[in-house]
C-alpha positions in Angstrom: -8.6 13.9 11.4 -6.6 13.7 14.6 -3.4 11.9 15.2 -3.7 8.1 15.9 -2.2 6.3 18.8 1.5 5.2 18.3 2.2 1.5 18.0 5.5 0.1 19.1 7.0 -2.6 16.9 10.3 -4.2 18.1 12.9 -4.9 15.4 15.7 -7.4 15.9 18.7 -7.1 13.6 19.7 -10.6 12.8 23.1 -10.0 11.1 25.8 -7.4 10.6 24.3 -6.7 7.2 20.8 -5.9 8.5 19.6 -2.4 8.4 16.8 -0.9 10.6 13.7 -0.1 8.5 13.4 3.7 7.8 10.8 6.2 6.7 11.8 8.5 3.9 9.7 11.4 5.3 7.7 12.2 8.4 4.1 11.0 7.8 5.0 8.3 5.3 2.7 5.3 5.9 5.4 2.6 5.4 9.1 1.9 6.3 11.7 1.0 3.7 13.1 -2.5 4.0 16.6 -3.3 2.9 18.2 -6.3 1.4 20.7 -8.2 3.6 22.2 -10.1 0.5 23.3 -9.6 -3.0 20.8 -11.2 -5.4 20.6 -11.5 -9.2 17.2 -12.0 -10.8 16.9 -13.0 -14.5 13.7 -11.8 -16.3 10.8 -13.9 -14.9 12.8 -15.1 -11.9 11.7 -14.6 -8.3 13.5 -15.0 -4.9 12.8 -14.7 -1.2 15.2 -11.9 -0.4 16.3 -11.7 3.2 16.1 -8.4 5.1 18.1 -9.5 8.1 15.4 -8.4 10.5 12.7 -10.0 12.7 9.8 -8.0 14.1 7.5 -8.2 17.1 4.2 -6.9 15.9 1.6 -6.4 18.7 -1.5 -8.6 18.7 -4.3 -6.9 16.8 -1.9 -5.7 14.1 -0.3 -7.1 11.0 2.7 -6.2 8.9 2.2 -5.7 5.1 5.2 -6.1 2.9 4.6 -3.9 -0.2 6.4 -3.1 -3.4 8.4 0.1 -4.0 6.9 2.0 -6.9 10.3 3.2 -8.2 11.5 -0.4 -8.7 8.3 -1.3 -10.4 8.1 1.6 -12.8 11.9 1.8 -13.6 12.7 -1.9 -13.7 9.5 -4.0 -13.7 10.6 -5.4 -10.3 7.8 -6.0 -7.7 6.7 -8.0 -4.7 5.2 -11.3 -5.9 2.6 -11.8 -3.1 1.5 -8.2 -2.7 0.9 -7.5 0.1 2.9 -10.1 1.9 1.4 -10.6 5.4 3.4 -10.8 8.6 1.2 -12.1 11.4 1.7 -10.8 14.9 2.9 -14.2 16.2 5.7 -14.6 13.6 9.2 -14.0 14.9 11.3 -15.3 12.0 13.3 -13.3 9.5 11.2 -11.0 7.3 11.8 -11.8 3.6 10.5 -10.1 0.5 9.5 -12.3 -2.4 10.8 -10.2 -5.3 10.0 -11.0 -9.0 11.6 -9.5 -12.0 8.9 -8.9 -14.5 11.2 -6.7 -16.6 13.0 -7.7 -19.8 16.5 -7.2 -18.4 18.4 -9.0 -15.5 18.1 -7.1 -12.2 20.8 -7.0 -9.5 19.9 -6.3 -5.9 22.8 -4.9 -3.9 23.1 -5.7 -0.2 21.7 -2.6 1.6 19.3 -1.7 -1.3 15.8 -0.6 -0.5 13.7 -3.5 -1.8 10.2 -3.1 -0.3 8.1 -1.3 2.3 6.7 -2.4 5.6 3.3 -1.0 6.7 1.8 -1.9 10.1 -2.0 -2.0 10.0 -4.7 -2.8 12.6 -6.6 -6.1 12.2 -10.2 -6.4 13.6 -11.2 -9.5 15.5 -13.3 -11.4 12.9 -15.6 -14.3 13.5 -16.8 -16.2 10.5 -20.3 -17.6 10.8 -21.8 -20.1 8.4 -25.1 -18.9 7.0 -27.6 -20.3 4.5 -28.6 -16.8 3.4 -26.9 -13.5 2.7 -28.4 -10.1 2.6 -29.1 -8.6 -0.8 -27.2 -5.8 -2.5 -27.4 -3.8 -5.7 -24.4 -5.7 -7.1 -25.7 -9.1 -5.9 -23.6 -12.0 -7.3 -22.5 -10.2 -10.4 -19.1 -11.6 -11.3 -15.5 -10.9 -10.5 -14.2 -7.7 -12.3 -17.8 -6.8 -13.1 -17.1 -3.0 -13.4 -14.6 -3.5 -16.3 -11.1 -2.3 -16.8 -11.6 1.3 -17.9 
């Protein structure tokens, strides 16, 4: 598979505490986002944690705010609305809705990597009302029909 066309996303730092999103390694699919504030989360508590940045995502693309696997596995801390969607027209501060599903309080330090930002293409979709849908092998079999194992 060949290399895809590069997409430029402008990033505006909104405060002195803001950090530019970074990739850990060349080829990584997402950029680390950093907290612009100190935040304490009790078990079960959630908060919209500021990143101190705003982005200009080109039309035809979206931003996805995703959890960091290390925070999830080590502390039970994750992104509540995974993935959080950033529409191309949004110019406000990017925030990450973090929830502490762990059993211990969790402290987010200003400057800590809290989530990841992935930029993905979005097709132009037209929804059309229809009285009939084509048949498939699965048909209308229920949600979660393949089981958990």
